[in-house]
Each structure stands twice: as C-alpha cells, then as structure tokens.
PQR file of N, CA, C, O and H, with PARSE charges and radii, in Angstrom:
ATOM      1  N   MET A   1     -19.153 -56.650  24.352 -0.4000 1.5000
ATOM      2  CA  MET A   1     -20.524 -56.304  24.590 -0.0000 2.0000
ATOM      3  C   MET A   1     -21.219 -55.716  23.201  0.5500 1.7000
ATOM      4  O   MET A   1     -20.668 -54.934  22.426 -0.5500 1.4000
ATOM      5  N   ASN A   2     -22.437 -56.221  23.074 -0.4000 1.5000
ATOM      6  CA  ASN A   2     -22.947 -56.096  21.514 -0.0000 2.0000
ATOM      7  C   ASN A   2     -23.868 -54.861  21.541  0.5500 1.7000
ATOM      8  O   ASN A   2     -24.001 -54.190  22.565 -0.5500 1.4000
ATOM      9  H   ASN A   2     -22.885 -56.856  23.703  0.4000 1.0000
ATOM     10  N   GLU A   3     -24.477 -54.590  20.429 -0.4000 1.5000
ATOM     11  CA  GLU A   3     -25.343 -53.362  20.377 -0.0000 2.0000
ATOM     12  C   GLU A   3     -26.681 -53.555  21.348  0.5500 1.7000
ATOM     13  O   GLU A   3     -27.186 -52.688  22.062 -0.5500 1.4000
ATOM     14  H   GLU A   3     -24.369 -55.134  19.597  0.4000 1.0000
ATOM     15  N   GLY A   4     -27.081 -54.831  21.190 -0.4000 1.5000
ATOM     16  CA  GLY A   4     -28.426 -55.133  21.992 -0.0000 2.0000
ATOM     17  C   GLY A   4     -28.294 -54.793  23.488  0.5500 1.7000
ATOM     18  O   GLY A   4     -29.200 -54.306  24.164 -0.5500 1.4000
ATOM     19  H   GLY A   4     -26.670 -55.536  20.610  0.4000 1.0000
ATOM     20  N   ALA A   5     -26.949 -55.134  23.965 -0.4000 1.5000
ATOM     21  CA  ALA A   5     -26.852 -55.092  25.338 -0.0000 2.0000
ATOM     22  C   ALA A   5     -26.634 -53.656  25.645  0.5500 1.7000
ATOM     23  O   ALA A   5     -27.007 -53.254  26.747 -0.5500 1.4000
ATOM     24  H   ALA A   5     -26.213 -55.529  23.415  0.4000 1.0000
ATOM     25  N   ILE A   6     -26.048 -52.789  24.770 -0.4000 1.5000
ATOM     26  CA  ILE A   6     -25.799 -51.389  25.185 -0.0000 2.0000
ATOM     27  C   ILE A   6     -27.152 -50.699  25.038  0.5500 1.7000
ATOM     28  O   ILE A   6     -27.410 -49.706  25.718 -0.5500 1.4000
ATOM     29  H   ILE A   6     -25.745 -53.116  23.875  0.4000 1.0000
ATOM     30  N   ILE A   7     -27.931 -51.154  24.251 -0.4000 1.5000
ATOM     31  CA  ILE A   7     -29.375 -50.518  24.129 -0.0000 2.0000
ATOM     32  C   ILE A   7     -30.182 -50.812  25.418  0.5500 1.7000
ATOM     33  O   ILE A   7     -30.819 -49.917  25.973 -0.5500 1.4000
ATOM     34  H   ILE A   7     -27.722 -51.961  23.698  0.4000 1.0000
ATOM     35  N   SER A   8     -30.148 -51.979  25.846 -0.4000 1.5000
ATOM     36  CA  SER A   8     -30.811 -52.384  27.015 -0.0000 2.0000
ATOM     37  C   SER A   8     -30.254 -51.583  28.270  0.5500 1.7000
ATOM     38  O   SER A   8     -31.060 -51.179  29.108 -0.5500 1.4000
ATOM     39  H   SER A   8     -29.631 -52.706  25.395  0.4000 1.0000
ATOM     40  N   ILE A   9     -28.954 -51.355  28.413 -0.4000 1.5000
ATOM     41  CA  ILE A   9     -28.522 -50.738  29.546 -0.0000 2.0000
ATOM     42  C   ILE A   9     -29.079 -49.178  29.371  0.5500 1.7000
ATOM     43  O   ILE A   9     -29.516 -48.568  30.347 -0.5500 1.4000
ATOM     44  H   ILE A   9     -28.298 -51.683  27.732  0.4000 1.0000
ATOM     45  N   VAL A  10     -29.028 -48.631  28.140 -0.4000 1.5000
ATOM     46  CA  VAL A  10     -29.478 -47.348  28.030 -0.0000 2.0000
ATOM     47  C   VAL A  10     -31.206 -47.158  28.253  0.5500 1.7000
ATOM     48  O   VAL A  10     -31.650 -46.198  28.883 -0.5500 1.4000
ATOM     49  H   VAL A  10     -28.672 -49.127  27.348  0.4000 1.0000
ATOM     50  N   ALA A  11     -31.823 -47.890  27.828 -0.4000 1.5000
ATOM     51  CA  ALA A  11     -33.183 -48.146  28.190 -0.0000 2.0000
ATOM     52  C   ALA A  11     -33.541 -48.251  29.694  0.5500 1.7000
ATOM     53  O   ALA A  11     -34.398 -47.552  30.234 -0.5500 1.4000
ATOM     54  H   ALA A  11     -31.463 -48.670  27.316  0.4000 1.0000
ATOM     55  N   LEU A  12     -32.851 -49.130  30.268 -0.4000 1.5000
ATOM     56  CA  LEU A  12     -32.825 -49.270  31.968 -0.0000 2.0000
ATOM     57  C   LEU A  12     -32.523 -48.078  32.679  0.5500 1.7000
ATOM     58  O   LEU A  12     -33.202 -47.734  33.647 -0.5500 1.4000
ATOM     59  H   LEU A  12     -32.156 -49.698  29.830  0.4000 1.0000
ATOM     60  N   LEU A  13     -31.367 -47.299  32.190 -0.4000 1.5000
ATOM     61  CA  LEU A  13     -31.074 -46.031  32.801 -0.0000 2.0000
ATOM     62  C   LEU A  13     -32.118 -45.089  32.577  0.5500 1.7000
ATOM     63  O   LEU A  13     -32.397 -44.375  33.541 -0.5500 1.4000
ATOM     64  H   LEU A  13     -30.815 -47.578  31.404  0.4000 1.0000
ATOM     65  N   GLY A  14     -32.894 -44.893  31.297 -0.4000 1.5000
ATOM     66  CA  GLY A  14     -33.807 -44.118  31.173 -0.0000 2.0000
ATOM     67  C   GLY A  14     -35.081 -44.400  31.907  0.5500 1.7000
ATOM     68  O   GLY A  14     -35.821 -43.470  32.227 -0.5500 1.4000
ATOM     69  H   GLY A  14     -32.667 -45.473  30.514  0.4000 1.0000
ATOM     70  N   TRP A  15     -35.411 -45.838  32.229 -0.4000 1.5000
ATOM     71  CA  TRP A  15     -36.644 -45.980  33.086 -0.0000 2.0000
ATOM     72  C   TRP A  15     -36.199 -45.610  34.565  0.5500 1.7000
ATOM     73  O   TRP A  15     -37.033 -45.184  35.364 -0.5500 1.4000
ATOM     74  H   TRP A  15     -34.810 -46.594  31.969  0.4000 1.0000
ATOM     75  N   LEU A  16     -35.099 -45.751  34.849 -0.4000 1.5000
ATOM     76  CA  LEU A  16     -34.612 -45.435  36.133 -0.0000 2.0000
ATOM     77  C   LEU A  16     -34.664 -43.829  36.299  0.5500 1.7000
ATOM     78  O   LEU A  16     -35.061 -43.378  37.373 -0.5500 1.4000
ATOM     79  H   LEU A  16     -34.422 -46.097  34.199  0.4000 1.0000
ATOM     80  N   VAL A  17     -34.342 -43.111  35.445 -0.4000 1.5000
ATOM     81  CA  VAL A  17     -34.416 -41.692  35.671 -0.0000 2.0000
ATOM     82  C   VAL A  17     -36.042 -41.205  35.553  0.5500 1.7000
ATOM     83  O   VAL A  17     -36.461 -40.255  36.215 -0.5500 1.4000
ATOM     84  H   VAL A  17     -34.020 -43.477  34.572  0.4000 1.0000
ATOM     85  N   LEU A  18     -36.796 -41.889  34.735 -0.4000 1.5000
ATOM     86  CA  LEU A  18     -38.362 -41.689  34.956 -0.0000 2.0000
ATOM     87  C   LEU A  18     -38.978 -41.967  36.188  0.5500 1.7000
ATOM     88  O   LEU A  18     -39.876 -41.260  36.645 -0.5500 1.4000
ATOM     89  H   LEU A  18     -36.456 -42.660  34.197  0.4000 1.0000
ATOM     90  N   ALA A  19     -38.442 -43.173  36.858 -0.4000 1.5000
ATOM     91  CA  ALA A  19     -38.959 -43.530  38.095 -0.0000 2.0000
ATOM     92  C   ALA A  19     -38.594 -42.659  39.188  0.5500 1.7000
ATOM     93  O   ALA A  19     -39.292 -42.507  40.190 -0.5500 1.4000
ATOM     94  H   ALA A  19     -37.712 -43.747  36.487  0.4000 1.0000
ATOM     95  N   GLY A  20     -37.338 -42.013  38.949 -0.4000 1.5000
ATOM     96  CA  GLY A  20     -36.721 -41.354  40.089 -0.0000 2.0000
ATOM     97  C   GLY A  20     -37.667 -39.844  39.896  0.5500 1.7000
ATOM     98  O   GLY A  20     -38.149 -39.345  40.913 -0.5500 1.4000
ATOM     99  H   GLY A  20     -36.770 -42.136  38.135  0.4000 1.0000
ATOM    100  N   SER A  21     -37.848 -39.288  38.763 -0.4000 1.5000
ATOM    101  CA  SER A  21     -38.590 -38.191  38.551 -0.0000 2.0000
ATOM    102  C   SER A  21     -40.219 -38.113  39.060  0.5500 1.7000
ATOM    103  O   SER A  21     -40.855 -37.132  39.446 -0.5500 1.4000
ATOM    104  H   SER A  21     -37.456 -39.693  37.938  0.4000 1.0000
ATOM    105  N   VAL A  22     -40.625 -39.478  38.913 -0.4000 1.5000
ATOM    106  CA  VAL A  22     -41.987 -39.648  39.447 -0.0000 2.0000
ATOM    107  C   VAL A  22     -41.842 -39.490  41.089  0.5500 1.7000
ATOM    108  O   VAL A  22     -42.651 -38.805  41.715 -0.5500 1.4000
ATOM    109  H   VAL A  22     -40.109 -40.275  38.599  0.4000 1.0000
ATOM    110  N   PHE A  23     -40.856 -40.111  41.673 -0.4000 1.5000
ATOM    111  CA  PHE A  23     -40.556 -40.093  43.360 -0.0000 2.0000
ATOM    112  C   PHE A  23     -40.447 -38.731  43.553  0.5500 1.7000
ATOM    113  O   PHE A  23     -41.049 -38.249  44.512 -0.5500 1.4000
ATOM    114  H   PHE A  23     -40.199 -40.668  41.165  0.4000 1.0000
ATOM    115  N   ALA A  24     -39.721 -37.932  42.746 -0.4000 1.5000
ATOM    116  CA  ALA A  24     -39.352 -36.577  43.207 -0.0000 2.0000
ATOM    117  C   ALA A  24     -40.618 -35.541  42.896  0.5500 1.7000
ATOM    118  O   ALA A  24     -40.705 -34.429  43.417 -0.5500 1.4000
ATOM    119  H   ALA A  24     -39.232 -38.323  41.967  0.4000 1.0000
ATOM    120  N   SER A  25     -41.581 -36.090  41.963 -0.4000 1.5000
ATOM    121  CA  SER A  25     -42.719 -35.113  41.883 -0.0000 2.0000
ATOM    122  C   SER A  25     -43.644 -35.172  43.136  0.5500 1.7000
ATOM    123  O   SER A  25     -44.307 -34.192  43.473 -0.5500 1.4000
ATOM    124  H   SER A  25     -41.511 -36.994  41.539  0.4000 1.0000
ATOM    125  N   PHE A  26     -43.668 -36.351  43.813 -0.4000 1.5000
ATOM    126  CA  PHE A  26     -44.373 -36.466  44.973 -0.0000 2.0000
ATOM    127  C   PHE A  26     -44.009 -35.699  46.138  0.5500 1.7000
ATOM    128  O   PHE A  26     -44.819 -35.373  47.006 -0.5500 1.4000
ATOM    129  H   PHE A  26     -43.129 -37.147  43.539  0.4000 1.0000
ATOM    130  N   LYS A  27     -42.650 -35.384  46.148 -0.4000 1.5000
ATOM    131  CA  LYS A  27     -41.841 -34.431  47.101 -0.0000 2.0000
ATOM    132  C   LYS A  27     -41.964 -35.330  48.632  0.5500 1.7000
ATOM    133  O   LYS A  27     -42.266 -34.824  49.713 -0.5500 1.4000
ATOM    134  H   LYS A  27     -41.992 -35.649  45.443  0.4000 1.0000
ATOM    135  N   LEU A  28     -41.698 -36.530  48.426 -0.4000 1.5000
ATOM    136  CA  LEU A  28     -41.852 -37.450  49.530 -0.0000 2.0000
ATOM    137  C   LEU A  28     -40.497 -37.220  50.321  0.5500 1.7000
ATOM    138  O   LEU A  28     -39.543 -36.758  49.696 -0.5500 1.4000
ATOM    139  H   LEU A  28     -41.453 -36.941  47.549  0.4000 1.0000
ATOM    140  N   GLY A  29     -40.378 -37.498  51.569 -0.4000 1.5000
ATOM    141  CA  GLY A  29     -39.004 -37.269  52.490 -0.0000 2.0000
ATOM    142  C   GLY A  29     -38.391 -38.675  51.995  0.5500 1.7000
ATOM    143  O   GLY A  29     -39.076 -39.572  51.504 -0.5500 1.4000
ATOM    144  H   GLY A  29     -41.153 -37.873  52.078  0.4000 1.0000
ATOM    145  N   TRP A  30     -37.027 -38.729  52.193 -0.4000 1.5000
ATOM    146  CA  TRP A  30     -35.993 -39.688  52.112 -0.0000 2.0000
ATOM    147  C   TRP A  30     -36.396 -40.999  52.796  0.5500 1.7000
ATOM    148  O   TRP A  30     -36.150 -42.098  52.297 -0.5500 1.4000
ATOM    149  H   TRP A  30     -36.471 -38.000  52.592  0.4000 1.0000
ATOM    150  N   SER A  31     -37.035 -40.825  53.978 -0.4000 1.5000
ATOM    151  CA  SER A  31     -37.277 -41.873  54.896 -0.0000 2.0000
ATOM    152  C   SER A  31     -38.433 -42.563  54.317  0.5500 1.7000
ATOM    153  O   SER A  31     -38.504 -43.782  54.471 -0.5500 1.4000
ATOM    154  H   SER A  31     -37.234 -39.932  54.383  0.4000 1.0000
ATOM    155  N   LYS A  32     -39.487 -41.845  53.572 -0.4000 1.5000
ATOM    156  CA  LYS A  32     -40.778 -42.400  53.082 -0.0000 2.0000
ATOM    157  C   LYS A  32     -40.231 -43.151  51.661  0.5500 1.7000
ATOM    158  O   LYS A  32     -40.626 -44.290  51.413 -0.5500 1.4000
ATOM    159  H   LYS A  32     -39.430 -40.854  53.447  0.4000 1.0000
ATOM    160  N   MET A  33     -39.430 -42.548  50.871 -0.4000 1.5000
ATOM    161  CA  MET A  33     -39.028 -43.008  49.724 -0.0000 2.0000
ATOM    162  C   MET A  33     -38.251 -44.292  50.078  0.5500 1.7000
ATOM    163  O   MET A  33     -38.486 -45.261  49.357 -0.5500 1.4000
ATOM    164  H   MET A  33     -39.109 -41.623  51.072  0.4000 1.0000
ATOM    165  N   LEU A  34     -37.426 -44.435  51.003 -0.4000 1.5000
ATOM    166  CA  LEU A  34     -36.674 -45.711  51.378 -0.0000 2.0000
ATOM    167  C   LEU A  34     -37.744 -46.711  51.860  0.5500 1.7000
ATOM    168  O   LEU A  34     -37.604 -47.906  51.597 -0.5500 1.4000
ATOM    169  H   LEU A  34     -37.235 -43.647  51.589  0.4000 1.0000
ATOM    170  N   GLN A  35     -38.785 -46.275  52.541 -0.4000 1.5000
ATOM    171  CA  GLN A  35     -39.780 -47.208  53.241 -0.0000 2.0000
ATOM    172  C   GLN A  35     -40.371 -48.020  51.794  0.5500 1.7000
ATOM    173  O   GLN A  35     -40.319 -49.244  51.668 -0.5500 1.4000
ATOM    174  H   GLN A  35     -38.899 -45.305  52.755  0.4000 1.0000
ATOM    175  N   LEU A  36     -40.925 -47.099  50.768 -0.4000 1.5000
ATOM    176  CA  LEU A  36     -41.592 -47.511  49.794 -0.0000 2.0000
ATOM    177  C   LEU A  36     -40.740 -48.513  48.880  0.5500 1.7000
ATOM    178  O   LEU A  36     -41.230 -49.478  48.293 -0.5500 1.4000
ATOM    179  H   LEU A  36     -40.968 -46.105  50.870  0.4000 1.0000
ATOM    180  N   ALA A  37     -39.426 -48.149  48.848 -0.4000 1.5000
ATOM    181  CA  ALA A  37     -38.526 -49.165  47.897 -0.0000 2.0000
ATOM    182  C   ALA A  37     -38.292 -50.354  48.639  0.5500 1.7000
ATOM    183  O   ALA A  37     -38.209 -51.431  48.049 -0.5500 1.4000
ATOM    184  H   ALA A  37     -39.028 -47.365  49.324  0.4000 1.0000
ATOM    185  N   LEU A  38     -38.153 -50.251  50.121 -0.4000 1.5000
ATOM    186  CA  LEU A  38     -38.057 -51.658  50.750 -0.0000 2.0000
ATOM    187  C   LEU A  38     -39.313 -52.421  50.617  0.5500 1.7000
ATOM    188  O   LEU A  38     -39.227 -53.642  50.480 -0.5500 1.4000
ATOM    189  H   LEU A  38     -38.220 -49.376  50.600  0.4000 1.0000
ATOM    190  N   VAL A  39     -40.380 -51.894  50.639 -0.4000 1.5000
ATOM    191  CA  VAL A  39     -41.812 -52.524  50.645 -0.0000 2.0000
ATOM    192  C   VAL A  39     -41.824 -53.186  48.876  0.5500 1.7000
ATOM    193  O   VAL A  39     -42.138 -54.367  48.728 -0.5500 1.4000
ATOM    194  H   VAL A  39     -40.450 -50.902  50.751  0.4000 1.0000
ATOM    195  N   TRP A  40     -41.518 -52.459  47.820 -0.4000 1.5000
ATOM    196  CA  TRP A  40     -41.355 -52.853  46.748 -0.0000 2.0000
ATOM    197  C   TRP A  40     -40.477 -54.170  46.343  0.5500 1.7000
ATOM    198  O   TRP A  40     -40.777 -55.115  45.614 -0.5500 1.4000
ATOM    199  H   TRP A  40     -41.262 -51.499  47.940  0.4000 1.0000
ATOM    200  N   PHE A  41     -39.264 -53.888  47.089 -0.4000 1.5000
ATOM    201  CA  PHE A  41     -38.385 -54.856  47.059 -0.0000 2.0000
ATOM    202  C   PHE A  41     -38.725 -56.104  47.795  0.5500 1.7000
ATOM    203  O   PHE A  41     -38.343 -57.176  47.326 -0.5500 1.4000
ATOM    204  H   PHE A  41     -39.020 -53.120  47.681  0.4000 1.0000
ATOM    205  N   ALA A  42     -39.426 -56.069  48.933 -0.4000 1.5000
ATOM    206  CA  ALA A  42     -40.052 -57.282  49.485 -0.0000 2.0000
ATOM    207  C   ALA A  42     -41.086 -58.120  48.712  0.5500 1.7000
ATOM    208  O   ALA A  42     -41.104 -59.349  48.637 -0.5500 1.4000
ATOM    209  H   ALA A  42     -39.737 -55.198  49.314  0.4000 1.0000
ATOM    210  N   ILE A  43     -42.030 -57.163  48.093 -0.4000 1.5000
ATOM    211  CA  ILE A  43     -42.974 -57.743  47.255 -0.0000 2.0000
ATOM    212  C   ILE A  43     -42.352 -58.290  45.945  0.5500 1.7000
ATOM    213  O   ILE A  43     -43.025 -59.237  45.540 -0.5500 1.4000
ATOM    214  H   ILE A  43     -42.016 -56.165  48.153  0.4000 1.0000
ATOM    215  N   PHE A  44     -41.334 -58.024  45.176 -0.4000 1.5000
ATOM    216  CA  PHE A  44     -40.773 -58.478  44.219 -0.0000 2.0000
ATOM    217  C   PHE A  44     -39.838 -59.929  44.582  0.5500 1.7000
ATOM    218  O   PHE A  44     -39.792 -60.928  43.863 -0.5500 1.4000
ATOM    219  H   PHE A  44     -40.786 -57.254  45.505  0.4000 1.0000
ATOM    220  N   ALA A  45     -39.215 -59.760  45.728 -0.4000 1.5000
ATOM    221  CA  ALA A  45     -38.426 -60.886  46.367 -0.0000 2.0000
ATOM    222  C   ALA A  45     -39.418 -61.975  46.864  0.5500 1.7000
ATOM    223  O   ALA A  45     -39.080 -63.148  46.704 -0.5500 1.4000
ATOM    224  H   ALA A  45     -39.252 -58.949  46.312  0.4000 1.0000
ATOM    225  N   GLY A  46     -40.499 -61.724  47.396 -0.4000 1.5000
ATOM    226  CA  GLY A  46     -41.424 -62.572  47.796 -0.0000 2.0000
ATOM    227  C   GLY A  46     -42.162 -63.336  46.612  0.5500 1.7000
ATOM    228  O   GLY A  46     -42.663 -64.453  46.743 -0.5500 1.4000
ATOM    229  H   GLY A  46     -40.774 -60.771  47.525  0.4000 1.0000
ATOM    230  N   LEU A  47     -42.163 -62.610  45.469 -0.4000 1.5000
ATOM    231  CA  LEU A  47     -42.863 -63.164  44.338 -0.0000 2.0000
ATOM    232  C   LEU A  47     -41.952 -64.093  43.598  0.5500 1.7000
ATOM    233  O   LEU A  47     -42.356 -65.128  43.067 -0.5500 1.4000
ATOM    234  H   LEU A  47     -41.755 -61.703  45.363  0.4000 1.0000
ATOM    235  N   PHE A  48     -40.682 -63.679  43.580 -0.4000 1.5000
ATOM    236  CA  PHE A  48     -39.634 -64.536  43.131 -0.0000 2.0000
ATOM    237  C   PHE A  48     -39.410 -65.821  43.764  0.5500 1.7000
ATOM    238  O   PHE A  48     -39.272 -66.842  43.091 -0.5500 1.4000
ATOM    239  H   PHE A  48     -40.353 -62.839  44.011  0.4000 1.0000
ATOM    240  N   VAL A  49     -39.361 -65.811  45.231 -0.4000 1.5000
ATOM    241  CA  VAL A  49     -39.302 -67.054  45.994 -0.0000 2.0000
ATOM    242  C   VAL A  49     -40.449 -67.936  45.786  0.5500 1.7000
ATOM    243  O   VAL A  49     -40.281 -69.150  45.664 -0.5500 1.4000
ATOM    244  H   VAL A  49     -39.473 -64.981  45.778  0.4000 1.0000
ATOM    245  N   ILE A  50     -41.639 -67.380  45.737 -0.4000 1.5000
ATOM    246  CA  ILE A  50     -42.905 -68.149  45.440 -0.0000 2.0000
ATOM    247  C   ILE A  50     -42.637 -68.909  44.167  0.5500 1.7000
ATOM    248  O   ILE A  50     -42.763 -70.134  44.150 -0.5500 1.4000
ATOM    249  H   ILE A  50     -41.775 -66.394  45.836  0.4000 1.0000
ATOM    250  N   ALA A  51     -42.249 -68.181  43.030 -0.4000 1.5000
ATOM    251  CA  ALA A  51     -42.285 -68.645  41.800 -0.0000 2.0000
ATOM    252  C   ALA A  51     -41.088 -69.850  41.653  0.5500 1.7000
ATOM    253  O   ALA A  51     -41.172 -70.790  40.864 -0.5500 1.4000
ATOM    254  H   ALA A  51     -42.147 -67.186  43.045  0.4000 1.0000
ATOM    255  N   ASP A  52     -39.977 -69.616  42.573 -0.4000 1.5000
ATOM    256  CA  ASP A  52     -38.896 -70.560  42.545 -0.0000 2.0000
ATOM    257  C   ASP A  52     -39.342 -71.926  43.140  0.5500 1.7000
ATOM    258  O   ASP A  52     -38.961 -73.049  42.808 -0.5500 1.4000
ATOM    259  H   ASP A  52     -39.909 -68.852  43.214  0.4000 1.0000
ATOM    260  N   LEU A  53     -40.288 -71.547  44.153 -0.4000 1.5000
ATOM    261  CA  LEU A  53     -40.783 -72.862  45.042 -0.0000 2.0000
ATOM    262  C   LEU A  53     -41.682 -73.664  44.143  0.5500 1.7000
ATOM    263  O   LEU A  53     -41.745 -74.889  44.244 -0.5500 1.4000
ATOM    264  H   LEU A  53     -40.597 -70.635  44.423  0.4000 1.0000
ATOM    265  N   MET A  54     -42.426 -72.932  43.205 -0.4000 1.5000
ATOM    266  CA  MET A  54     -43.449 -73.593  42.407 -0.0000 2.0000
ATOM    267  C   MET A  54     -42.661 -74.233  41.229  0.5500 1.7000
ATOM    268  O   MET A  54     -43.248 -74.969  40.436 -0.5500 1.4000
ATOM    269  H   MET A  54     -42.376 -71.936  43.124  0.4000 1.0000
ATOM    270  N   GLY A  55     -41.395 -73.970  41.115 -0.4000 1.5000
ATOM    271  CA  GLY A  55     -40.764 -74.583  39.961 -0.0000 2.0000
ATOM    272  C   GLY A  55     -40.858 -73.714  38.521  0.5500 1.7000
ATOM    273  O   GLY A  55     -40.551 -74.204  37.434 -0.5500 1.4000
ATOM    274  H   GLY A  55     -40.918 -73.373  41.760  0.4000 1.0000
ATOM    275  N   ALA A  56     -41.293 -72.467  38.690 -0.4000 1.5000
ATOM    276  CA  ALA A  56     -41.473 -71.673  37.528 -0.0000 2.0000
ATOM    277  C   ALA A  56     -40.145 -71.451  36.766  0.5500 1.7000
ATOM    278  O   ALA A  56     -39.148 -71.248  37.460 -0.5500 1.4000
ATOM    279  H   ALA A  56     -41.544 -72.069  39.573  0.4000 1.0000
ATOM    280  N   ARG A  57     -40.026 -71.464  35.547 -0.4000 1.5000
ATOM    281  CA  ARG A  57     -38.912 -71.167  34.816 -0.0000 2.0000
ATOM    282  C   ARG A  57     -39.194 -70.268  33.609  0.5500 1.7000
ATOM    283  O   ARG A  57     -40.293 -70.293  33.055 -0.5500 1.4000
ATOM    284  H   ARG A  57     -40.835 -71.629  34.983  0.4000 1.0000
ATOM    285  N   LEU A  58     -38.326 -69.579  33.259 -0.4000 1.5000
ATOM    286  CA  LEU A  58     -38.462 -68.830  31.807 -0.0000 2.0000
ATOM    287  C   LEU A  58     -38.174 -69.801  30.759  0.5500 1.7000
ATOM    288  O   LEU A  58     -37.267 -70.606  30.971 -0.5500 1.4000
ATOM    289  H   LEU A  58     -37.433 -69.560  33.709  0.4000 1.0000
ATOM    290  N   PRO A  59     -38.807 -69.840  29.673 -0.5600 1.5000
ATOM    291  CA  PRO A  59     -38.591 -70.512  28.483  0.2800 2.0000
ATOM    292  C   PRO A  59     -37.335 -70.018  27.715  0.5500 1.7000
ATOM    293  O   PRO A  59     -36.981 -68.848  27.563 -0.5500 1.4000
ATOM    294  N   ASN A  60     -36.691 -71.225  27.230 -0.4000 1.5000
ATOM    295  CA  ASN A  60     -35.443 -70.851  26.498 -0.0000 2.0000
ATOM    296  C   ASN A  60     -35.651 -70.691  25.145  0.5500 1.7000
ATOM    297  O   ASN A  60     -34.714 -70.382  24.409 -0.5500 1.4000
ATOM    298  H   ASN A  60     -36.978 -72.175  27.353  0.4000 1.0000
TER
END
C-alpha cells in the first residue's frame, strides 16, 4: 500500500466521522437514520445503474 492509498483511507474516514457527527447533531432516532441511509443508497444505486445502462465510463 502506497502513501496515496493511506492518505485516501484517512481522508475517507475523516469524511465518515464528519457525516456521522452531522447526523448526531440532528438527534434523529436510529430508525430515521437507517431510513435516510437507505434512501440515499437507493438514489446512488439508481444513478449508478442509469449511468451503466447509458454506457458512461470514467476516463482512463
């Protein structure tokens, strides 16, 4: 694992902590947080499927 990968992992963990603290600040219940997480997952999964069906690819 090179330095760039380690930095990416640390940055992603930092964003995860930041997102978790935002959810905690709203004082939502666990069921509401799970519902919101599933909604966002469905949105991103749907966009991924649409992009895949349209043949969108990341440039190399």
